[in-house]
N, C-alpha and C positions, 0 to 999 in steps of 0.2 A: 504494500500500500504506500503510495506516494503522498506526501503532505506538502502543502504550500502555505507560506505565512508572509504577511505584509505588515509593515508598521509605518506609521507616519506621526509627525509631531509638528505643531504650528504655534507660533506666538500670536495671540489674539488680543493683546493689550491695546486699547484705544489710545494712540499717541498723537493723533492729528488734531484733537479738540479736547477741551475740558469736559468732564463727565460729572453729572450729579449723582450722588450716592443715595440710594434708597435706605431708609431706616435711620438716617442721621438728621433729625429735625433741627438740631442746634447749628448745623452748617447752612449758611445762607448763600454761599457761592460754590460753584462747581470746583472740583478738585482738578488740579493741572499737573501735579507731581506724581510720578510713578515710583513707588517704593518697592513693590514686588510685581514682576510681570506675570501675566496670565498665560498659561500654556495648556493646550489641549493635545492629548495623545490618543491614538487608536491602534488596535491590533486586530488583524483579521486572519483567520486560519481556515483552510478547507482541504478536503481530500481531492486528489487529482481526478477521480471518477465522478465527482459531483458536477452537475451543470451549473454554470454561472448565471 
């Protein structure tokens, strides 16, 4: 049985504009400084005999 695997990762941090944070009522202005980037990752595996 042959197995295939694929992996991908992407930075989705909004850097081109300020962002309003939900749940922070004390903040009156959007946040424009990135302290921790947001990254999304995915892994897909399948057998060679499965149709895509």
